[in-house]
Backbone as JSON, one array per atom type, in Angstrom:
{
  "sequence": "MRHTLPLAPQFYVTAPQPCPYLEGRMERKLFTALQGDGAEQLNDALSKQGFRRSQNVLYRPSCAECSACLSARIAVDRFRPSKSQRRVLRKNGYLERRASAPWATEEQYFLFRSYLDSRHAQGGMADMDLFEFAAMIEETPIRSRIIEYSDREAPRDDPHGGLKAVCLTDVLDDGLSMVYSFFDPELASDSLGTHVILDHVDLARSMGLPFVYLGYWVPGSPKMGYKARFSGLEVYHRGCWQRLTDPESFEADTHPLSVPPIAEQVARISLPDTRPTRREE",
  "N": [[0.83, -1.32, -0.22], [0.29, 2.07, -0.84], [1.85, 4.72, 0.96], [0.88, 8.55, 1.14], [2.04, 11.83, 2.61], [-0.32, 13.8, 4.47], [-2.1, 16.56, 3.02], [-2.3, 18.71, 4.37], [-0.67, 20.2, 7.15], [-1.06, 17.84, 10.2], [-2.26, 19.38, 13.4], [-1.28, 18.34, 16.97], [-1.88, 17.95, 20.02], [0.27, 18.07, 23.32], [0.33, 15.9, 26.37], [-0.8, 17.73, 29.31], [1.93, 19.06, 31.57], [4.73, 19.83, 34.09], [5.3, 23.17, 34.25], [8.68, 24.48, 33.31], [9.28, 27.07, 33.75], [7.47, 28.98, 35.07], [6.53, 28.39, 38.37], [4.32, 26.06, 39.91], [2.75, 25.75, 37.79], [1.09, 24.13, 34.86], [2.52, 23.28, 31.37], [1.44, 22.93, 28.53], [1.53, 21.84, 25.0], [1.47, 22.62, 21.7], [1.78, 21.14, 18.63], [3.02, 19.98, 15.4], [4.06, 18.15, 13.09], [7.03, 18.21, 11.06], [7.97, 18.04, 7.74], [8.75, 16.06, 4.36], [8.23, 18.02, 1.23], [7.72, 20.59, 1.73], [8.59, 21.56, 4.28], [10.45, 23.74, 4.71], [9.09, 26.1, 4.08], [6.54, 26.03, 6.0], [8.07, 26.0, 8.07], [9.19, 28.57, 7.96], [6.65, 29.94, 7.71], [5.13, 29.52, 10.33], [7.36, 30.34, 12.44], [6.74, 33.11, 12.16], [4.85, 32.99, 13.58], [4.78, 32.61, 16.21], [5.88, 30.04, 16.76], [8.27, 27.64, 17.46], [11.32, 25.42, 16.45], [11.82, 21.89, 17.3], [13.97, 19.75, 16.59], [12.45, 17.73, 14.08], [10.0, 18.58, 14.57], [7.39, 21.12, 15.16], [6.3, 23.12, 17.51], [4.29, 25.28, 19.62], [3.26, 26.91, 22.78], [0.64, 26.06, 24.27], [-1.23, 26.13, 26.46], [-3.57, 25.45, 29.27], [-4.66, 27.28, 31.19], [-2.83, 29.79, 31.11], [-1.34, 31.9, 29.18], [1.48, 32.82, 28.99], [4.04, 32.58, 27.99], [5.8, 34.2, 25.79], [6.61, 34.47, 22.15], [9.66, 35.76, 20.77], [11.49, 37.96, 19.24], [14.64, 39.74, 17.9], [14.11, 43.38, 16.13], [16.44, 44.11, 13.76], [17.24, 46.16, 12.73], [16.52, 48.33, 14.57], [17.84, 47.92, 16.21], [20.15, 48.89, 19.18], [22.99, 48.55, 20.8], [23.45, 48.44, 24.36], [25.65, 49.96, 26.81], [26.71, 48.19, 28.59], [26.41, 45.94, 27.07], [27.99, 46.3, 25.24], [30.53, 46.4, 26.53], [30.52, 43.57, 26.74], [30.97, 42.51, 24.09], [33.53, 43.57, 23.81], [34.91, 42.7, 25.8], [35.15, 40.03, 24.55], [36.34, 39.46, 22.76], [38.57, 37.95, 21.95], [37.2, 35.92, 20.84], [36.5, 33.67, 18.04], [34.16, 33.43, 15.49], [32.86, 30.54, 13.41], [30.66, 29.13, 11.45], [29.25, 25.91, 10.19], [27.74, 23.23, 8.32], [25.2, 20.93, 10.25], [26.42, 19.36, 12.28], [27.19, 17.19, 14.64], [29.6, 16.95, 17.19], [32.07, 15.9, 19.58], [33.34, 17.3, 21.2], [31.68, 19.56, 21.28], [29.72, 18.08, 22.57], [30.58, 17.59, 24.97], [30.89, 20.11, 26.4], [28.33, 20.9, 26.26], [27.64, 18.98, 28.04], [28.71, 20.25, 30.19], [27.67, 22.51, 30.62], [24.58, 21.85, 31.08], [25.14, 20.6, 33.23], [26.08, 22.3, 35.38], [23.81, 24.53, 34.81], [21.55, 23.57, 34.52], [20.83, 21.01, 35.67], [18.12, 20.1, 37.03], [16.27, 20.01, 34.67], [14.68, 19.1, 31.67], [15.89, 18.01, 29.82], [18.34, 16.88, 31.12], [19.38, 14.43, 31.1], [20.58, 13.6, 28.5], [21.81, 11.79, 26.35], [24.99, 10.94, 24.13], [23.85, 10.27, 21.47], [21.77, 11.53, 21.68], [21.75, 13.85, 22.05], [23.32, 14.44, 19.29], [21.23, 13.54, 17.43], [19.39, 15.92, 18.12], [21.1, 18.11, 17.02], [21.53, 17.31, 14.69], [19.55, 16.36, 13.43], [17.62, 17.64, 11.13], [15.11, 18.63, 8.94], [15.53, 21.33, 7.64], [17.3, 24.32, 6.55], [19.75, 24.51, 8.09], [22.79, 25.61, 10.77], [25.61, 24.94, 12.57], [27.0, 27.19, 14.73], [29.91, 27.93, 15.89], [31.85, 29.46, 18.35], [35.01, 29.82, 19.27], [37.98, 30.2, 21.48], [40.33, 31.87, 20.12], [43.45, 31.87, 20.48], [43.71, 30.12, 21.57], [45.88, 26.72, 22.92], [47.28, 24.64, 20.59], [47.09, 22.05, 21.44], [44.93, 21.79, 23.29], [42.31, 19.98, 24.28], [39.88, 20.6, 23.74], [39.79, 22.25, 21.58], [39.45, 24.96, 22.0], [36.62, 25.75, 22.37], [33.96, 27.53, 23.33], [31.54, 28.37, 23.39], [28.41, 27.45, 21.4], [25.88, 27.27, 19.28], [23.13, 26.19, 17.65], [21.63, 27.05, 14.75], [18.81, 28.31, 13.12], [18.47, 29.14, 9.35], [15.97, 31.56, 8.39], [13.31, 32.89, 5.88], [13.16, 35.32, 6.87], [15.0, 35.93, 8.73], [17.19, 35.11, 11.47], [17.12, 32.02, 13.64], [17.5, 31.28, 16.65], [18.15, 28.15, 17.76], [18.98, 26.8, 20.02], [21.15, 27.24, 22.58], [24.48, 26.76, 23.97], [27.12, 27.32, 26.34], [30.42, 27.74, 28.06], [30.53, 27.27, 31.15], [32.11, 27.97, 33.19], [32.84, 30.2, 32.19], [30.88, 32.25, 33.2], [31.12, 35.06, 33.78], [32.01, 36.42, 31.65], [29.57, 36.82, 30.15], [29.02, 34.81, 27.93], [26.25, 33.96, 26.93], [25.21, 36.42, 26.06], [26.76, 37.3, 24.3], [26.88, 36.18, 22.4], [24.14, 36.01, 21.03], [24.15, 38.96, 20.56], [25.96, 38.56, 18.43], [24.93, 37.07, 16.71], [22.84, 39.2, 15.91], [24.27, 40.99, 14.61], [25.28, 38.98, 12.69], [22.85, 38.74, 11.02], [22.28, 41.27, 9.93], [24.3, 41.34, 8.28], [23.64, 39.56, 6.56], [21.25, 40.84, 5.34], [19.01, 40.16, 6.62], [16.11, 40.77, 8.74], [15.22, 39.84, 11.36], [15.88, 38.21, 14.31], [15.24, 35.34, 16.19], [14.79, 34.79, 19.17], [13.44, 32.81, 20.67], [11.23, 31.77, 23.84], [10.02, 34.49, 25.64], [9.56, 35.1, 29.07], [7.33, 36.71, 30.94], [7.97, 37.58, 34.1], [9.51, 35.12, 34.98], [12.61, 34.52, 35.8], [14.89, 33.08, 34.77], [14.17, 33.66, 31.69], [14.37, 36.46, 32.15], [16.47, 38.0, 30.81], [16.28, 38.38, 28.04], [14.52, 40.79, 28.03], [16.57, 42.96, 27.89], [17.23, 43.32, 25.51], [17.57, 45.82, 23.0], [15.1, 46.72, 20.6], [13.39, 44.82, 20.57], [10.45, 42.41, 20.06], [7.2, 40.86, 20.71], [5.34, 38.0, 20.33], [2.06, 38.63, 20.45], [-1.46, 37.72, 21.11], [-1.98, 37.56, 18.48], [-0.29, 38.59, 16.99], [2.76, 40.37, 15.86], [4.43, 42.81, 18.68], [5.91, 45.33, 19.48], [8.33, 45.45, 22.55], [8.1, 47.51, 24.61], [7.56, 48.12, 27.33], [8.18, 46.0, 29.82], [7.16, 45.53, 32.1], [4.64, 45.69, 31.61], [3.3, 43.49, 30.61], [1.64, 40.63, 32.01], [2.19, 37.59, 34.18], [0.26, 36.22, 34.93], [-2.97, 34.88, 33.73], [-6.6, 35.26, 33.01], [-8.28, 31.82, 32.56], [-10.52, 31.82, 30.67], [-9.86, 33.51, 28.6], [-7.89, 32.22, 27.06], [-8.03, 30.73, 24.01], [-9.71, 27.98, 22.84], [-7.99, 24.81, 21.63], [-9.07, 23.83, 18.9], [-10.04, 26.62, 17.99], [-7.73, 27.98, 18.32], [-6.08, 26.71, 16.21], [-7.31, 26.88, 14.02], [-6.74, 29.36, 13.63], [-4.44, 29.48, 12.71], [-1.94, 30.4, 10.19], [-1.36, 28.94, 7.03], [1.4, 28.14, 4.86], [1.04, 28.3, 1.2], [1.94, 25.33, -0.54], [1.63, 24.22, -2.49], [2.22, 23.16, -6.22], [2.98, 25.09, -8.87], [1.29, 25.62, -11.76], [2.55, 25.02, -15.22], [3.15, 27.47, -17.62], [1.61, 27.41, -20.33]],
  "CA": [[0.16, 0.16, -0.07], [1.33, 3.56, -0.79], [1.61, 6.23, 1.79], [1.35, 9.79, 1.21], [1.83, 12.71, 3.67], [-1.53, 14.81, 4.33], [-1.78, 17.59, 2.11], [-2.04, 20.25, 5.19], [-0.18, 19.88, 8.44], [-2.02, 17.77, 11.35], [-1.47, 19.19, 14.59], [-1.64, 17.69, 18.26], [-1.65, 18.35, 21.82], [1.09, 17.41, 24.37], [-0.54, 16.09, 27.62], [0.11, 18.66, 30.43], [3.31, 18.5, 32.78], [4.91, 20.9, 34.79], [6.37, 24.09, 33.56], [9.79, 24.94, 33.61], [9.41, 28.75, 34.05], [7.0, 29.51, 36.41], [6.03, 27.19, 39.62], [2.76, 25.82, 40.51], [1.67, 25.69, 36.72], [1.44, 23.17, 34.23], [2.5, 23.34, 30.27], [0.65, 21.93, 27.1], [2.04, 22.3, 23.6], [0.57, 22.35, 20.3], [3.05, 21.04, 17.73], [3.23, 19.4, 14.32], [5.52, 17.45, 12.12], [8.2, 19.4, 9.83], [8.75, 17.0, 7.09], [8.2, 16.6, 3.34], [8.95, 18.67, 0.26], [7.23, 21.89, 2.19], [9.25, 21.9, 5.46], [11.11, 24.93, 4.84], [8.33, 27.09, 3.94], [6.12, 25.36, 6.86], [8.89, 26.42, 9.03], [9.37, 30.1, 8.06], [5.39, 30.68, 8.35], [4.93, 29.1, 11.32], [7.92, 30.87, 12.94], [6.48, 34.31, 12.24], [3.28, 32.82, 14.4], [5.11, 32.07, 17.68], [6.32, 28.56, 17.32], [9.81, 27.15, 17.62], [11.23, 23.9, 15.8], [12.97, 20.73, 18.01], [14.5, 18.68, 15.34], [11.46, 17.4, 13.18], [8.81, 19.05, 15.25], [7.25, 22.7, 15.4], [5.66, 23.82, 18.81], [4.14, 26.38, 20.37], [2.86, 26.76, 24.28], [-0.97, 25.88, 24.53], [-1.57, 26.15, 28.47], [-4.84, 25.61, 29.17], [-5.09, 28.33, 31.6], [-1.52, 30.62, 31.1], [-0.49, 32.48, 27.89], [2.58, 33.86, 29.46], [5.06, 32.42, 26.98], [5.78, 35.14, 24.07], [7.67, 34.45, 21.41], [10.46, 36.98, 20.93], [12.45, 38.51, 18.36], [14.98, 41.62, 17.75], [14.2, 43.61, 15.02], [18.09, 44.41, 13.79], [17.14, 48.05, 12.53], [16.01, 48.83, 15.23], [18.85, 47.33, 17.74], [21.11, 49.18, 19.72], [23.58, 47.72, 22.09], [23.85, 49.31, 25.47], [26.62, 50.04, 27.12], [27.09, 46.92, 28.97], [26.39, 45.15, 25.96], [29.39, 46.7, 23.88], [31.54, 46.12, 26.66], [30.24, 42.11, 26.35], [31.52, 42.35, 22.98], [34.72, 43.9, 23.59], [35.41, 40.99, 26.56], [34.66, 38.39, 24.13], [36.99, 39.86, 21.39], [39.25, 37.03, 21.45], [36.5, 34.44, 20.33], [36.28, 33.48, 16.76], [33.28, 32.39, 14.7], [32.92, 29.11, 12.77], [29.69, 28.47, 10.94], [29.24, 25.02, 9.22], [26.35, 22.2, 8.56], [24.87, 20.98, 11.67], [27.25, 18.17, 12.08], [27.53, 17.32, 16.26], [31.15, 16.4, 17.94], [32.7, 15.24, 21.02], [34.09, 18.68, 21.88], [30.49, 19.97, 21.37], [29.04, 17.27, 23.6], [31.66, 17.8, 26.52], [30.75, 21.82, 26.62], [26.6, 20.77, 26.54], [27.25, 18.68, 29.23], [29.26, 20.85, 31.25], [26.97, 23.55, 30.46], [23.52, 21.27, 31.25], [25.39, 19.93, 34.93], [25.86, 23.65, 35.64], [22.89, 25.21, 35.19], [19.83, 22.84, 34.24], [20.8, 19.83, 36.44], [17.28, 19.29, 37.22], [16.07, 19.99, 33.7], [14.38, 17.85, 30.84], [17.31, 17.54, 29.09], [19.53, 16.65, 31.83], [19.88, 12.87, 30.84], [20.68, 13.41, 27.52], [23.41, 11.33, 26.07], [25.81, 11.94, 23.23], [23.26, 10.0, 20.25], [20.67, 12.1, 21.5], [22.31, 15.38, 21.26], [23.63, 14.39, 17.8], [19.82, 14.1, 16.96], [19.1, 17.21, 18.33], [21.96, 19.1, 16.24], [21.51, 16.65, 13.07], [18.15, 15.72, 12.66], [16.94, 19.25, 10.82], [14.97, 19.04, 7.57], [15.35, 22.86, 6.74], [18.46, 25.29, 6.52], [20.35, 24.91, 9.82], [23.81, 25.82, 10.82], [25.7, 25.15, 13.94], [27.64, 28.21, 14.59], [30.41, 27.84, 17.05], [32.76, 30.33, 19.23], [36.26, 29.44, 20.06], [39.28, 30.82, 21.67], [41.4, 32.04, 18.41], [44.78, 32.06, 20.49], [43.81, 28.1, 22.46], [47.0, 25.92, 22.44], [47.05, 23.56, 19.8], [46.83, 20.6, 22.47], [43.9, 21.93, 23.88], [41.81, 18.89, 23.56], [38.33, 20.84, 22.91], [39.84, 22.7, 20.61], [38.92, 26.02, 22.65], [35.67, 25.69, 22.18], [33.87, 28.31, 24.26], [30.18, 28.57, 23.11], [27.87, 26.79, 20.76], [24.49, 27.81, 18.61], [22.34, 25.66, 17.06], [20.59, 28.31, 14.26], [18.0, 27.91, 11.39], [18.09, 30.24, 8.62], [14.32, 31.54, 7.69], [13.32, 33.62, 5.15], [12.82, 36.59, 7.3], [15.96, 35.88, 10.05], [18.04, 33.9, 11.94], [16.22, 31.55, 14.77], [18.79, 30.42, 17.61], [17.21, 26.96, 18.41], [19.23, 25.89, 21.23], [22.93, 27.36, 22.81], [25.2, 26.38, 25.5], [28.5, 27.7, 26.9], [30.97, 27.33, 29.11], [29.96, 27.72, 32.62], [33.03, 28.59, 34.09], [33.17, 31.87, 32.08], [29.69, 32.71, 33.58], [31.07, 36.76, 34.09], [32.31, 36.93, 30.49], [28.38, 36.41, 29.48], [29.06, 34.16, 26.58], [25.34, 33.96, 25.98], [24.53, 37.57, 25.59], [28.05, 37.67, 23.22], [26.39, 34.76, 21.28], [23.14, 36.91, 20.73], [24.91, 40.11, 19.93], [27.06, 38.03, 17.41], [23.85, 36.42, 15.58], [22.49, 40.47, 15.66], [25.55, 41.4, 13.29], [25.58, 37.98, 11.27], [21.54, 38.58, 10.37], [22.53, 42.39, 9.66], [25.28, 41.4, 7.12], [23.32, 38.98, 5.53], [20.0, 41.47, 4.77], [17.74, 39.38, 7.2], [15.39, 41.69, 9.57], [14.94, 39.64, 12.63], [16.85, 37.53, 15.08], [14.11, 34.76, 16.88], [15.44, 34.3, 20.51], [12.55, 31.55, 21.76], [10.45, 32.44, 24.38], [10.06, 35.31, 26.84], [8.21, 34.63, 30.1], [7.32, 37.67, 32.36], [7.41, 36.63, 35.75], [10.25, 33.98, 35.2], [14.08, 34.84, 36.02], [15.3, 32.47, 33.69], [14.26, 34.37, 30.96], [14.05, 38.2, 32.17], [17.61, 38.55, 30.05], [15.65, 38.65, 26.71], [13.71, 41.71, 27.85], [17.29, 43.57, 28.06], [17.75, 43.83, 24.19], [16.34, 46.75, 22.41], [14.49, 46.29, 19.42], [12.94, 43.79, 20.72], [9.15, 42.56, 19.76], [7.16, 39.89, 21.05], [4.45, 37.83, 19.32], [1.22, 38.39, 21.46], [-2.49, 37.98, 20.42], [-2.12, 36.76, 17.38], [0.52, 39.6, 15.62], [3.95, 40.96, 16.52], [3.99, 43.88, 19.15], [6.99, 46.15, 20.2], [7.95, 45.38, 23.63], [8.51, 49.0, 24.91], [7.13, 48.22, 28.78], [8.17, 44.62, 29.84], [6.4, 45.33, 33.25], [3.17, 45.76, 30.65], [2.91, 41.77, 30.5], [1.81, 39.56, 33.69], [2.42, 35.96, 33.73], [-1.03, 35.66, 35.31], [-3.98, 34.96, 32.91], [-7.65, 34.29, 33.26], [-8.21, 30.57, 31.77], [-11.27, 32.27, 29.46], [-9.15, 34.29, 28.08], [-7.21, 31.62, 26.14], [-8.98, 30.34, 22.99], [-10.05, 26.68, 22.8], [-7.26, 24.12, 20.89], [-9.8, 23.98, 17.57], [-10.0, 28.05, 17.34], [-5.98, 28.49, 18.19], [-5.45, 26.06, 15.15], [-8.1, 27.74, 12.61], [-6.28, 30.88, 13.13], [-3.0, 29.74, 11.41], [-1.87, 30.76, 8.56], [-0.48, 28.17, 6.6], [1.62, 28.31, 3.52], [0.24, 27.43, -0.12], [3.05, 24.31, -1.13], [0.98, 23.53, -4.33], [3.22, 23.69, -7.33], [2.71, 26.4, -9.49], [1.06, 25.1, -13.21], [3.24, 25.63, -15.91], [2.18, 27.87, -18.65], [1.66, 26.61, -21.92]],
  "C": [[0.95, 1.5, 0.12], [0.9, 4.48, -0.03], [2.04, 7.76, 1.37], [1.05, 10.73, 2.42], [0.5, 13.42, 3.06], [-1.42, 15.88, 3.49], [-1.82, 19.48, 2.93], [-1.51, 19.48, 6.61], [-1.1, 19.56, 9.5], [-1.38, 18.03, 12.7], [-2.05, 18.72, 15.99], [-1.31, 18.22, 19.09], [-0.55, 17.59, 23.2], [-0.32, 17.05, 25.85], [0.19, 16.7, 28.71], [1.56, 18.04, 31.6], [3.76, 19.88, 33.09], [5.98, 22.07, 34.07], [7.52, 24.39, 34.11], [10.19, 26.16, 33.89], [8.81, 29.33, 34.81], [6.02, 28.11, 36.8], [5.33, 27.44, 39.59], [2.12, 25.7, 39.25], [1.89, 24.6, 35.54], [1.59, 23.67, 32.7], [2.0, 22.38, 29.49], [1.41, 22.93, 25.88], [1.31, 21.74, 22.52], [1.4, 22.23, 19.2], [2.14, 20.35, 16.29], [4.55, 19.52, 13.81], [5.98, 18.33, 10.97], [8.36, 18.03, 8.81], [7.81, 16.99, 5.6], [9.11, 17.8, 2.75], [9.0, 20.47, 0.74], [7.86, 22.36, 3.18], [9.74, 23.57, 5.51], [9.73, 26.48, 4.86], [7.36, 27.11, 5.15], [6.98, 26.27, 8.06], [8.65, 27.76, 9.14], [7.87, 30.66, 8.49], [5.05, 30.17, 9.72], [5.6, 30.04, 12.63], [7.75, 32.3, 13.56], [4.86, 34.03, 13.23], [3.22, 31.98, 15.65], [5.23, 30.44, 17.59], [7.72, 28.54, 17.18], [10.38, 25.9, 17.2], [12.43, 23.38, 17.29], [12.95, 19.72, 16.74], [13.64, 18.46, 14.21], [10.0, 18.08, 13.7], [8.8, 20.72, 15.06], [6.35, 22.36, 16.61], [5.15, 25.06, 19.26], [3.35, 25.92, 21.87], [1.05, 27.31, 24.13], [-1.55, 25.75, 25.74], [-3.03, 26.24, 28.55], [-5.6, 27.03, 29.87], [-3.67, 29.55, 31.57], [-1.49, 30.73, 29.55], [1.12, 33.35, 27.91], [3.93, 33.95, 28.58], [4.99, 33.13, 25.93], [6.98, 34.74, 23.5], [8.13, 35.39, 21.0], [11.25, 37.18, 19.94], [12.81, 39.89, 18.71], [14.71, 41.83, 16.66], [15.71, 44.24, 14.63], [17.96, 45.63, 13.24], [16.99, 48.35, 13.48], [16.64, 48.94, 16.84], [19.86, 48.38, 18.07], [21.84, 48.7, 20.83], [23.4, 48.69, 22.79], [25.01, 48.97, 25.78], [27.4, 48.64, 27.94], [27.34, 45.77, 28.01], [27.91, 45.2, 24.88], [30.41, 46.17, 25.04], [31.81, 44.43, 27.0], [31.37, 41.88, 25.31], [33.03, 42.77, 22.85], [35.85, 43.02, 24.74], [35.82, 40.05, 25.87], [35.55, 38.62, 22.75], [37.93, 38.5, 20.81], [38.64, 36.03, 21.06], [36.15, 34.51, 18.61], [34.96, 32.68, 16.16], [33.42, 31.68, 13.74], [31.57, 28.74, 12.2], [29.85, 27.37, 9.62], [27.91, 24.18, 8.99], [26.4, 21.72, 9.93], [25.45, 19.53, 11.72], [27.74, 17.76, 13.61], [28.79, 16.33, 16.55], [31.45, 16.15, 19.41], [32.78, 16.66, 21.72], [32.34, 19.34, 22.14], [29.94, 19.49, 22.98], [29.18, 17.8, 24.96], [31.14, 19.29, 26.84], [29.22, 21.83, 27.07], [26.31, 19.94, 27.85], [27.63, 19.48, 30.32], [28.13, 22.14, 31.64], [25.49, 22.99, 31.36], [24.1, 21.11, 33.3], [25.09, 21.47, 35.74], [24.71, 24.71, 36.14], [21.86, 24.94, 34.91], [19.97, 21.57, 34.68], [19.54, 19.29, 36.32], [16.19, 19.11, 35.81], [15.72, 18.93, 32.86], [15.11, 17.75, 29.89], [18.93, 17.2, 30.07], [20.72, 15.32, 31.85], [20.21, 12.78, 29.69], [21.91, 13.0, 27.2], [23.75, 12.07, 24.68], [24.92, 11.3, 21.6], [22.25, 11.07, 20.74], [20.8, 13.25, 21.33], [22.63, 15.14, 19.87], [22.37, 14.49, 17.24], [19.79, 15.46, 16.96], [19.64, 18.28, 17.44], [21.32, 18.66, 14.8], [20.41, 16.4, 12.49], [16.89, 17.06, 12.43], [16.06, 19.12, 9.37], [14.69, 20.1, 6.7], [16.75, 23.13, 7.08], [18.87, 25.79, 7.46], [21.78, 25.24, 9.87], [24.27, 25.52, 12.55], [27.01, 26.37, 13.95], [28.63, 28.46, 16.18], [31.9, 28.87, 17.66], [34.13, 30.07, 20.02], [37.5, 30.58, 20.27], [40.24, 30.88, 20.4], [42.99, 31.85, 19.01], [44.73, 30.5, 22.09], [45.36, 27.69, 22.08], [46.57, 25.19, 21.55], [47.01, 22.07, 20.4], [45.75, 20.43, 23.08], [42.77, 21.05, 23.22], [40.33, 19.02, 23.29], [38.25, 22.08, 22.31], [39.61, 24.53, 20.69], [38.04, 26.43, 22.22], [35.02, 26.4, 23.56], [31.92, 28.42, 24.52], [29.36, 28.02, 21.88], [26.42, 27.37, 20.39], [23.84, 27.01, 17.62], [21.26, 26.8, 15.89], [20.04, 28.08, 12.92], [17.98, 29.21, 10.65], [16.82, 30.17, 8.1], [14.62, 32.53, 6.73], [13.62, 34.91, 5.62], [14.0, 36.61, 8.71], [16.53, 34.81, 10.19], [17.13, 33.28, 13.51], [17.16, 31.05, 15.68], [17.7, 29.8, 18.23], [17.84, 26.77, 19.74], [21.08, 26.59, 21.19], [23.26, 27.16, 23.64], [26.5, 27.27, 25.3], [29.21, 27.47, 27.7], [30.86, 27.82, 30.19], [30.84, 28.25, 33.35], [33.63, 30.08, 33.42], [31.61, 32.65, 32.4], [29.96, 34.59, 33.71], [31.64, 37.14, 32.75], [30.71, 37.27, 29.57], [28.13, 36.02, 28.07], [27.68, 34.44, 26.07], [24.89, 35.19, 25.21], [25.54, 37.97, 24.25], [27.34, 36.7, 22.11], [24.92, 35.61, 20.43], [23.26, 38.12, 20.13], [25.31, 39.81, 18.61], [26.04, 37.75, 16.26], [23.29, 38.05, 15.38], [23.23, 40.91, 14.27], [25.32, 40.67, 12.53], [24.11, 38.33, 10.86], [21.6, 40.27, 9.65], [23.54, 41.91, 8.38], [24.87, 40.32, 5.93], [21.76, 39.65, 4.99], [18.94, 40.87, 5.63], [17.21, 40.32, 8.25], [15.3, 41.34, 10.98], [16.13, 38.39, 13.15], [15.89, 36.58, 16.12], [15.29, 34.08, 18.37], [14.63, 32.95, 21.29], [11.76, 32.42, 22.13], [10.53, 33.13, 25.43], [9.47, 34.99, 27.9], [8.14, 35.91, 30.88], [7.17, 36.9, 33.33], [8.59, 35.63, 35.77], [11.76, 34.84, 35.12], [15.0, 34.04, 34.98], [15.37, 33.11, 32.33], [13.84, 35.91, 30.45], [15.27, 39.05, 31.26], [17.17, 39.23, 28.42], [14.87, 40.45, 26.62], [14.96, 43.27, 27.5], [18.01, 44.03, 26.69], [17.04, 44.37, 23.76], [16.14, 46.22, 21.7], [13.41, 44.95, 19.29], [10.97, 43.63, 20.71], [8.78, 41.04, 20.4], [5.61, 39.65, 20.44], [2.97, 38.12, 20.71], [-0.61, 38.97, 20.81], [-2.44, 37.78, 18.94], [-0.89, 37.49, 16.12], [1.82, 40.04, 16.74], [3.73, 42.69, 17.09], [5.61, 44.27, 19.5], [7.04, 45.94, 21.86], [8.82, 46.75, 24.59], [8.49, 48.87, 26.61], [7.42, 46.67, 28.96], [7.36, 44.16, 31.25], [4.89, 45.44, 32.79], [2.43, 44.31, 30.66], [2.97, 41.31, 31.87], [1.72, 38.35, 33.09], [0.81, 35.14, 34.64], [-1.87, 36.07, 33.95], [-5.13, 34.16, 33.29], [-7.89, 33.3, 32.37], [-9.44, 31.22, 30.79], [-10.82, 32.98, 28.58], [-8.41, 33.64, 26.87], [-8.11, 30.6, 25.48], [-9.2, 28.43, 23.05], [-8.75, 26.21, 21.58], [-7.8, 24.79, 19.45], [-9.61, 25.74, 17.17], [-8.31, 28.24, 17.27], [-5.8, 27.57, 16.53], [-6.02, 26.34, 13.77], [-7.46, 28.85, 12.58], [-4.85, 30.92, 12.5], [-2.76, 29.98, 10.5], [-0.98, 29.92, 7.84], [0.01, 28.61, 5.15], [1.19, 27.4, 2.34], [1.76, 26.77, -0.84], [2.5, 23.73, -2.26], [2.02, 23.99, -5.05], [2.3, 24.27, -8.22], [2.51, 25.36, -11.32], [1.77, 25.82, -14.07], [2.35, 26.44, -17.02], [2.57, 27.32, -20.01], [2.01, 27.31, -22.72]]
}
């Protein structure tokens, strides 16, 4: 029997589980598979509507009683580094960037493990082994890059090649999406996470791309507060992108009746037209 992919993506909802950002809350995700010839178009379209990619899945928070998680992006033309961010760039001037096809290495994994053990020892990725890490990096049906930041003056016998930070990045039609980044936890005072974001803004500008997608900003979550410190930030709220001029105006508390039912959320999603165009006679 011949099997074919459905003409339109099918959406599903995960079972509720404890929220990693706000204590005492439960999270739920709306998701769909990212596959087939139209994968890039679907990823581009849904990224503009608050979705994120994890391997071959696109997902967006769809919690029953909360809508605190807001997809965030930096508008490159409106971004101006703060004084402290300029200091970060100067402090990390010894780093050099190298972008390549998404291929996992042992050096990346060792840095990833150090980062998790120091920052997210109780998180959902804490038990990820080398093979699962490789799947996270390499299983992508779209245009992705692994971007490494290394000490250009590291000795040649350095077993880790001077690797200090890594970011898995998707190239969208309107920007760069930072899928996942990690860095050497022993260099916490160097603000490597901030440096990687700043470098992505510079990289997007050099490519003529208007946005850098950062993932989710969650008002009320200390883990996500740093994203509000970048100028030119926009959040996807109530079906459109809005400038984040006053972070305090967004609250984590949401009345349950203000969250649309799943069927209504799915009906509002705009899908790309992936039908092949007919040749002119």
